[in-house]
N, C-alpha and C positions, 0 to 999 in steps of 0.2 A: 723125679729128683731123688738122688741115692743119699740115703742117710744111714750114718753107721748104726747098726742094730740096737747097740745099747744106748744111743740117743733116742732113736725112734721109739724103743719100748719103755725104757725108763722115763722119759719126759712125757710121754702120752699118759702113762699110768699115774704119774704123780705130780702134775702141773700144780695142784694146790699146795701140796707141800714144799715144792720149788719155791712158789711165791712167798711163802710164810718163812721158809727156813733161811733162804740166802740173804746176805748181808746187803746193805747199801753201800755207798761209796764215800770215802772221806770228802771233807770240803776242799782239799788241795785240787781235787779233779776239775774244779772250776776253772781254775787258772790254766790247767793242761789243755783244756778244751778251747780256751780262747788263745792263749799264747803259743802253744806248740801245733794245734790243729788249725787255728785261724779262724774259729767259729764266731760268728757275729749275726746281727739282724742283715738281711740280705742275703746270706748262705744258704746253702742246702746240705743237710748232713743225712746220711743213711746209715741207719742202726741195722748191722747186717747180722743175722741170728739172733735176733731180738729176743726171743724166748717170750717170758710172760711180761716183758717190757721194763725190767728192773732197772735199765739204765736210762730210760727214756726221761725221767724228770731232770736229770743232769743235763741232758742236751737241751731241753726246752729252756732252761735258765740262760742259755746263750743268745737267746732270741732267734736263732736260726729255723729256717722250716725243716721240720723233721719228717722222714721216712723210715718205715720199718718193713724188713723182709724177714720172715720165719717160716721155714718148712714144716714144722709139726703142728699138726692141725690143733690138738688141745692147748698148746702154749699159744698159739696165736689167737685162739677164742678168748683166752683170758686176758692177752694185751689187748684186745680191742674192747672187751668189757671194762677194762680199767682205763684205757685211753683213747676214748671214743673219737678224739679230734686229731689223732694221728691216723696218716694213711698207711694202713698194714697191708702187705701182699705176701701171697704164697710165692716162694721161690726158694733158691738155695745159692750158696757162694759160687757155684759152678754154673748157675742160671739165674741171673739177676735180671727181673723183669723191668728193666730201665734202659733209656736210651743212651748211646755213646756219649761220654763228657757231660754227663747230667749232673753231678753232684760235686760239692766241694770237698766233702771229707766222707770217708767211709770208717765207722766205728765197729769193731768187733769185740763186745765186752763177755768175758767169761767163755769164748767159745771157738776162737781161731784155731785151736789144737784139734778141732773136728773137721776142719778143711783146708788144713795146711798143705795144699797141693799146688803144682804149678798151674793148673786149669782154673782154679779159684782165683788165684793171685793175678792171672791173665784177664779175669772177667772183673775183678776189682780195679785193674788199671784200665779197663774198657771204660768202665762207668764214671772214672774220675775225671774232672776238668785237668787240662794241663796245669801242673804246680798244686794240684788238688793233694789232700793229705789222708794217709792211712793211719788209723790209731788202732792199737791192740791194747787191751786193759783185763787185768786178772786181780781179784782178790785172793790171795795165796796165803794158806794157813801158815801161822808162824810156828814151825816145828821145833824151834828153840826152847819151847815150853813144854816141860815134860808130859802134861797131860794132854796136850795138842798132839805131840809124837805118838802118845798111847792111842789116841783115836785113829791115827793113821796106820797103825798096827792092826787095828781092828777091820778096817776096811780093804786094806791091800790085798789081803788073800782072794777077795772077790773081783779084782780088776780085770784080770783076763785080758790083758793087752790092750784094752780100751784107751783111745787117746787121752791125753792129760798134759795139762800145762807142765807138771812136775817133771816129765820125762826129758823135756826140752827138745824133743823131735822137731817141734814146729820150727824152731831156729834153722833147720837145714835150709829152708828156702832162702835164707838172707846171708849175704846180700845178694839182692834179686835184680835182674835186669828191669830196667824202667822205673826202679825206685832209688832214692838216695839211701845211705846207711841209716840203720835205725838208731834211733836216739832213745835213751832209757830214763827213767824218773821213777823213784821208789818212795812210797808215802807209806807212814805207820797208820794202822787202822785197827779199830775195836769194834765188834758186833756185840752191844750189850742188850740184855733181855732175859726173861726166863729160861733156866737150863733147857726145858723142853723144845723151845724154839730154837735158840741159836746153837745147841749142841746136838740134840735128838733129830728134830727137823731137819737140821741143816746136813746132818750126815745120811739120812734117808732120802734126801734130794739129790744125792751123787747119782749119775745117771745109772751106773752098773749095779748100785745098790737098788735103786728103783725098780730095776728090771728083774729082780729076783722075786721067787716065790714069797707070799706074803708070809708063810711060816719063818723062812730064814730071814726075812725083814724084821720079824718079831724078836728073832735071836739075836740079831745085832742092836735092835733097841734095848733089850735086856742088858746086854753087855755094855752099853752106852749109860745105862741107869746105874749099873755097878760101879762105874768108873767114876761117875759124879758122886756117889754116896762114899766111895772110898779115897777121894780126893779133898784134903783138908780146904782148899781155896774154893771149892765147888759145893761141898756136902753142906745141906739145910739152906742154901741160899735160894732167895726167890729172884735174885737177879744176879747174873755174871758176865763177864765181859771176855769174848772169844777174840783173841789176838790175832791178826792178819797183818800182813804186807801187802800194799796195792803196788803191782807192778805196771807201768804204763810204758808203752812203745809209740814210737812215730816215725815215718818216712813220708817222703814226698813223691809223688808221681812225676818222673822226668819224662823227656821226649820219647 
C-alpha cells in the first residue's frame, strides 16, 4: 500500500496527539449522513482512511453497519482500541479489501486529499452498490479569524507540497465518470477546550508537522504558546473556541 510519506511518518509518530487534538464534528452532520448519504439501519457504511476512528461515532448514530479501512498501523491500532465493535481492516483507497458492490456509502473524513486520484476513485466506485453514495467531509480552519490565520502562517513553511484540503487540488477529479455532480454543504463549527489541546495539540497533529524532528516541533509549540499569550481573546484562558467551517460533499455512484 503506497502512503504519502508525510502521512505515513506523521501519523505513525503522533497518533495519540491526533486523537487528542482533532475536533469532533458539528451536530448537522447527522442530518447530512441520513438525508444526503441515505444511511439508516440496514445500510452498510465504509469509513475509508478512518485514522483513529474520529468519525466513527457519527456513523454509529445512523444505525448503519460500519466498516473501517486504515493503512497506517499506529492509527488503526488506536481505532481498534477505542472502537472494538467496528470491523477495522488494513487497506488503502487504491486497495479496498471488500467485494464489488458491497457498501451503500463510502465516507472519507479529513482524508480524501491524500488519495485524490483516478485509481482510488475507481476503487471506491467498485465497492459501492449502484446508487450508493460517496461522502467527503473536512473540518476546515476558519482563517477569517486573525489568530487562526496566524497559525496557518506558523505551519505553512513546513508543508513542502503535502496534499491538503486547502489547495483544492482534490477537486480536479470532479466531475467524475461514474458519479453524479458533487453537492456541497457547509456548517459552522467550533472546537472548545483548553488551548493546549485545541490549538497546540491540534497543530502538532498536522501530518507534516508531526513528521518533523522533535526539536523543530518544540520550536513550533513555543511559537503557538507565544501566539496564545499575545492574543487577547486567548491569553490566560483555560478554555477557548477554535473556529472551523465543516465542508461536506456528496455524490452518487451511477451506472
